[in-house]
C-alpha distance (Angstrom), angle and dihedral (degrees) to the residues before:
residue distance angle dihedral
X1 . . .
X2 3.70 . .
X3 3.91 104.7 .
X4 3.82 111.7 -170.0
X5 3.80 98.7 -174.7
X6 3.86 138.2 5.5
X7 3.81 122.1 -148.8
X8 3.74 124.9 -176.5
X9 3.81 107.8 -146.9
X10 3.79 126.1 -152.7
X11 3.77 121.1 -160.9
X12 3.84 111.6 -136.4
X13 3.78 139.6 167.8
X14 3.89 91.9 -151.0
X15 3.69 105.7 45.4
X16 3.87 96.8 177.7
X17 3.81 92.9 52.4
X18 3.85 94.0 45.5
X19 3.80 97.8 43.7
X20 3.85 92.8 43.3
X21 3.85 89.5 52.0
X22 3.80 92.8 52.7
X23 3.83 94.5 41.2
X24 3.84 89.3 52.9
X25 3.76 92.5 45.2
X26 3.80 93.2 49.7
X27 3.88 97.4 35.3
X28 3.76 92.1 -114.3
X29 3.85 142.3 127.8
X30 3.75 130.9 -114.1
X31 3.79 125.2 -126.3
X32 3.81 106.4 -163.2
X33 3.79 132.9 -157.1
X34 3.81 126.5 171.8
X35 3.84 97.0 -88.7
X36 3.86 101.5 8.3
X37 3.78 134.9 56.0
X38 3.78 125.7 -174.3
X39 3.84 124.8 -158.0
X40 3.74 113.6 -145.6
X41 3.80 123.7 -162.9
X42 3.79 117.9 -172.1
X43 3.86 88.5 -4.6
X44 3.88 88.8 -59.9
X45 3.84 121.9 115.7
X46 3.86 108.1 -115.1
X47 3.71 109.3 165.1
X48 3.82 136.7 17.2
X49 3.86 126.4 -151.6
X50 3.72 119.0 -158.6
X51 3.86 122.6 -163.2
X52 3.76 110.4 -112.4
X53 3.78 105.1 169.3
X54 3.79 93.0 -169.8
X55 3.76 95.0 48.0
X56 3.81 115.0 145.7
X57 3.70 123.5 -156.0
X58 3.87 108.2 -111.0
X59 3.80 122.0 -113.6
X60 3.84 109.1 -127.7
X61 3.00 121.2 -97.2
X62 3.82 100.8 6.7
X63 3.79 101.5 40.1
X64 3.72 122.0 170.8
X65 3.07 145.9 -152.3
X66 3.81 115.5 42.6
X67 3.75 110.1 -64.8
X68 3.83 106.1 171.7
X69 3.82 139.8 12.3
X70 3.80 141.5 174.9
X71 3.77 127.3 -106.0
X72 3.81 110.5 -157.4
X73 3.76 114.0 -167.8
X74 3.75 113.1 -146.5
X75 3.81 135.2 173.2
X76 3.88 102.6 -146.6
X77 3.89 111.3 46.2
X78 3.81 96.7 -175.9
X79 3.82 94.3 54.6
X80 3.87 93.7 38.0
X81 3.90 89.0 49.1
X82 3.81 91.1 50.3
X83 3.74 93.7 48.1
X84 3.80 94.0 47.9
X85 3.82 91.6 48.6
X86 3.84 91.2 47.3
X87 3.81 89.1 52.6
X88 3.83 91.0 53.3
X89 3.81 105.8 -89.9
X90 3.80 121.6 146.3
X91 3.77 120.2 -142.3
X92 3.83 107.3 -125.8
X93 3.83 100.0 172.9
X94 3.79 127.7 12.2
X95 3.79 120.8 -148.1
X96 3.81 114.6 -97.6
X97 3.83 88.1 -130.9
X98 3.75 116.1 14.5
X99 3.77 89.9 -175.3
X100 3.82 93.2 58.5
X101 3.90 117.5 113.8
X102 3.82 90.2 -111.3
X103 3.71 136.9 16.5
X104 3.77 147.6 106.3
X105 3.81 147.4 -119.5
X106 3.74 124.8 -146.7
X107 3.82 121.6 -133.0
X108 3.78 138.4 172.6
X109 3.70 124.4 -135.6
X110 3.86 117.5 -130.1
X111 3.90 89.8 -84.4
X112 3.78 93.2 49.2
X113 3.84 99.4 -101.0
X114 3.78 110.0 146.6
X115 3.83 126.5 -125.7
X116 3.72 137.3 166.2
X117 3.77 132.4 -132.1
X118 3.78 102.9 -150.3
X119 3.85 135.7 -176.2
X120 3.77 137.2 -173.1
């Protein structure tokens, strides 16, 4: 699979607070959209923050629910999908329009950890 970019994504109810914290810690800047913020360091995207209004702070060490996932940016969805499935991934949410210029599909690894194959 030819992965062009990897983004670790944090779910958060307060995107400005969460993204500003990580931008400050990493010496970066925030690019904000309504329900998504990206922290850039040295002009490169490093972390993503997804609005999750019902986010609950995890309890260490047995935190639930989902707190973090990976976004893997690919160029060829059909081949990346086939490779992920062959390796043991499960498709959790298919893209509404896999032919659109940008989008994502949600998968789970064999242990159930979510990740997205993204394009655009």
